[in-house]
C-alpha positions in Angstrom: 57.4 -15.8 25.1 56.9 -12.9 22.7 58.5 -9.5 22.9 58.9 -6.3 21.1 62.6 -7.1 20.3 64.0 -10.3 18.9 66.5 -10.6 21.7 67.6 -13.8 23.5 68.5 -13.2 27.2 71.1 -15.6 28.7 71.5 -15.9 32.4 74.3 -18.1 33.7 73.4 -19.0 37.3 75.2 -20.8 40.1 73.8 -21.5 43.6 71.2 -18.7 43.5 67.7 -19.2 44.8 65.3 -16.3 45.5 67.5 -13.8 43.7 67.3 -15.8 40.5 63.6 -16.1 40.7 63.2 -12.4 41.4 65.4 -11.6 38.4 63.2 -13.8 36.1 60.1 -12.1 37.5 61.5 -8.7 36.7 62.3 -9.6 33.2 59.0 -11.3 32.5 57.2 -8.2 33.8 58.8 -5.8 31.4 56.4 -4.1 29.0 58.7 -5.3 26.2 60.2 -8.5 27.5 62.9 -10.5 25.6 61.8 -13.0 22.9 63.3 -15.8 25.0 65.1 -16.3 28.3 67.7 -19.0 28.6 68.7 -20.0 32.2 72.0 -21.9 32.1 71.9 -23.5 35.5 75.1 -24.8 37.1 73.6 -25.4 40.5 74.1 -28.9 41.8 70.7 -29.0 43.7 68.3 -26.2 44.3 66.0 -25.6 47.2 62.6 -27.4 46.5 60.7 -24.1 46.0 63.3 -22.9 43.4 63.3 -26.2 41.6 59.5 -26.3 41.4 59.2 -22.7 40.2 61.9 -23.1 37.5 60.1 -26.2 36.3 56.8 -24.4 36.1 58.3 -21.5 34.2 59.9 -23.9 31.7 56.6 -25.9 31.3 54.8 -22.6 30.6 57.3 -21.6 28.0 58.5 -18.6 29.9 62.1 -19.8 30.1 64.4 -22.4 28.6 66.1 -24.1 31.6 69.4 -25.7 30.6 71.4 -27.7 33.1 75.2 -27.7 33.2 77.1 -30.0 35.6 80.5 -28.2 35.9 80.4 -24.6 37.2 82.1 -22.4 34.6 81.0 -18.9 33.6 82.5 -18.9 30.1 81.3 -22.4 29.4 77.8 -21.5 30.5 77.9 -18.4 28.3 79.1 -20.3 25.3 76.2 -22.8 25.8 73.8 -19.8 25.9 75.3 -18.5 22.6 74.9 -21.8 20.9 71.4 -22.3 22.1 70.1 -18.8 21.5 67.4 -18.6 18.8 67.9 -14.9 18.0 71.0 -13.0 16.7 71.0 -10.5 19.5 72.1 -12.2 22.7 71.8 -10.1 26.0 73.8 -11.5 28.9 72.6 -10.7 32.4 73.6 -11.7 35.9 71.2 -13.7 38.0 70.9 -11.0 40.7 69.7 -7.9 38.8 66.7 -5.6 38.6 66.3 -4.2 35.1 65.0 -0.8 34.1 61.9 -0.9 31.9 63.6 -0.2 28.6 66.5 -2.5 29.1 65.8 -5.0 26.2 64.5 -2.5 23.7 67.4 -0.1 24.3 69.9 -2.8 23.7 68.1 -3.7 20.5 67.9 -0.1 19.3 71.6 0.6 20.0 72.6 -2.4 17.9 70.4 -1.4 15.1 71.8 2.2 15.1 75.5 1.0 15.0 76.4 -1.9 12.9 78.3 -4.9 14.3 79.0 -3.6 17.8 78.9 -5.0 21.4 76.6 -2.9 23.6 77.7 -2.5 27.2 74.8 -1.4 29.4 74.8 0.8 32.5 75.3 -1.1 35.9 74.3 0.6 39.1 75.9 -1.1 42.1 74.2 -1.1 45.6 76.6 1.7 46.9 75.8 3.8 43.9 72.0 3.9 44.3 70.6 7.4 44.5 73.7 9.2 43.4 73.7 11.8 40.6 76.4 11.1 38.0 75.2 13.6 35.4 78.1 16.0 35.9 80.9 13.3 35.8 83.2 13.1 32.8 85.2 10.2 34.2 83.9 6.9 32.8 82.5 4.1 35.0 79.7 1.8 34.4 77.2 3.8 36.4 77.8 7.0 34.5 75.0 8.5 32.3 76.8 9.6 29.1 77.0 7.3 26.1 80.5 6.8 24.6 82.8 4.3 22.9 84.8 2.3 25.4 87.5 -0.4 25.5 85.9 -3.1 27.8 82.6 -4.1 29.2 81.1 -5.7 32.4 79.7 -9.2 32.1 76.4 -8.6 34.0 74.8 -6.4 31.3 75.9 -6.6 27.7 74.6 -7.7 24.3 76.4 -9.1 21.3 75.6 -10.6 17.9 75.4 -14.4 18.2 77.1 -15.2 14.9 79.9 -12.6 15.3 80.7 -13.8 18.9 80.8 -17.5 17.8 83.0 -16.8 14.9 85.5 -15.3 17.3 85.3 -18.5 19.3 82.9 -17.2 22.0 84.4 -16.9 25.5 87.7 -18.5 26.6 86.8 -21.4 28.9 90.3 -21.3 30.4 89.0 -18.5 32.7 88.3 -20.8 35.6 86.6 -20.4 39.0 85.8 -16.7 39.4 86.8 -16.1 35.7 88.2 -12.7 36.5 89.0 -10.7 33.4 87.3 -13.0 30.9 85.3 -10.0 29.7 88.6 -8.1 29.0 90.0 -11.0 27.0 86.9 -11.2 24.8 86.9 -7.4 24.4 90.5 -7.6 23.3 89.7 -10.1 20.6 86.5 -8.2 19.6 88.4 -4.9 19.1 91.3 -6.7 17.3 88.7 -8.0 14.8 87.9 -4.4 13.9 84.7 -4.2 15.9 83.7 -1.6 18.6 82.1 -1.5 22.0 79.4 1.1 22.7 78.3 2.2 26.2 74.6 2.8 26.3 73.5 4.1 29.7 69.8 3.9 28.9 70.2 0.1 28.9 70.3 -0.1 32.7 70.3 -2.7 35.4 70.6 -2.5 39.2 73.1 -5.1 40.3 72.0 -6.5 43.7 75.3 -8.3 44.5 73.6 -11.0 46.6 76.0 -12.4 49.1 75.2 -16.1 48.5 76.0 -18.0 45.3 77.7 -16.9 42.1 81.3 -15.8 42.3 80.7 -15.2 46.1 80.9 -19.0 46.4 84.7 -18.7 46.1 85.0 -16.4 49.1 86.7 -13.0 49.6 89.9 -12.6 47.5 91.5 -10.6 50.4 91.0 -13.4 52.9 91.9 -16.6 51.1 95.1 -18.4 50.0 93.2 -20.2 47.2 94.1 -19.0 43.6 90.4 -18.9 42.5 90.3 -15.1 42.2 93.9 -14.5 41.0 94.3 -17.1 38.2 92.2 -15.1 35.7 94.2 -12.0 36.0 97.5 -13.8 35.3 96.0 -15.8 32.5 94.7 -12.5 30.9 98.2 -10.9 31.2 99.7 -13.9 29.3 97.0 -14.0 26.7 97.4 -10.3 25.7 101.1 -10.2 26.1 101.6 -8.1 29.2 104.5 -9.7 31.1 105.2 -6.6 33.2 101.6 -6.9 34.6 102.1 -10.6 35.2 105.3 -10.1 37.2 104.3 -7.1 39.3 100.8 -8.1 40.3 101.8 -10.2 43.4 103.3 -7.1 45.0 100.4 -4.9 43.9 98.0 -7.4 45.4 99.4 -6.9 48.9 100.0 -3.1 48.6 96.5 -2.3 49.8 94.9 -0.4 52.7 93.4 -3.8 53.8 96.8 -5.4 54.1 98.2 -2.3 55.8 95.5 -2.8 58.5 95.8 -6.6 58.4 99.4 -7.5 57.8 99.0 -11.1 58.9 96.9 -11.6 55.7 99.9 -10.8 53.5 101.4 -14.4 53.4 98.0 -15.9 52.5 97.4 -13.4 49.7 100.9 -13.9 48.3 100.4 -17.7 48.3 97.1 -17.2 46.4 98.9 -15.0 43.9 101.8 -17.4 43.4 99.4 -20.3 43.0 97.4 -18.3 40.5 100.5 -17.5 38.5 101.5 -21.2 38.2 97.9 -22.2 37.3 97.7 -19.5 34.6 101.0 -20.5 33.1 99.7 -24.1 32.7 96.5 -22.9 31.1 98.4 -20.6 28.8 100.7 -23.4 27.6 97.7 -25.5 26.8 96.2 -22.7 24.6 92.8 -21.0 24.7 89.6 -23.1 24.9 87.1 -21.4 22.6 83.9 -22.7 21.1 84.9 -25.2 18.4 85.3 -24.1 14.8 82.4 -26.4 13.9 80.1 -24.6 16.3 81.2 -21.3 14.9 80.6 -22.4 11.3 77.2 -23.7 12.3 76.1 -20.4 13.8 
């Protein structure tokens, strides 16, 4: 696939069917598509129509379809980093609709500012049609460019070599992998690099109910630690013990729990289990891309 910009798009996908195919169709239909699209697929078994279509796209050279047996967002993203053939790697979710200039705007922003991470604009379903032009408060649907501290994982680009030399993404962020972006942003900024918000690089996030992180259920209605563990691990990684210790009480101090007090014990159990899991992961140490992979980049 040829494009106006030498950009590799990486899409980590898990249990998505029609939404994934639609996302690929949108990207391939761009006037200036990416130079390549890597689909890192963690789905055990697709519907026949999806499996057939992905095979056809790979055979035609429109995508590179990489299979990964164990579902892990950072592991899939590290695989995408290693396999990308171009220095600019644009990470996108598998349920988005891109604006026409998405790829070229990411490319242009990185050429204007040296050695940066570009965070693109993300419009969520409940934000469609709203005018944010007068807002000064930052959020990822706002329309004013600026330097920021973190990014959102469904629309950002980074230099392949720079990311791998930092170790890529920490694979200790398991299950929902909540806050894995914040941990990478912490290391990125600690290395002296910056994060630039470019609103012209825009996607509409469709937030499809099936697949992806939605596979792990609603964090307000489960006693499983899948949603909580990442937050506690992040607190330990960046040295924020106060956040680690107070989060269980903040997790139940919500309007939802005020209206559904019988959910409080289950949420507290999920938080306590997440704390214990995060402590074990932290003791083991971060799981980055290996030094050999970074040197080979």
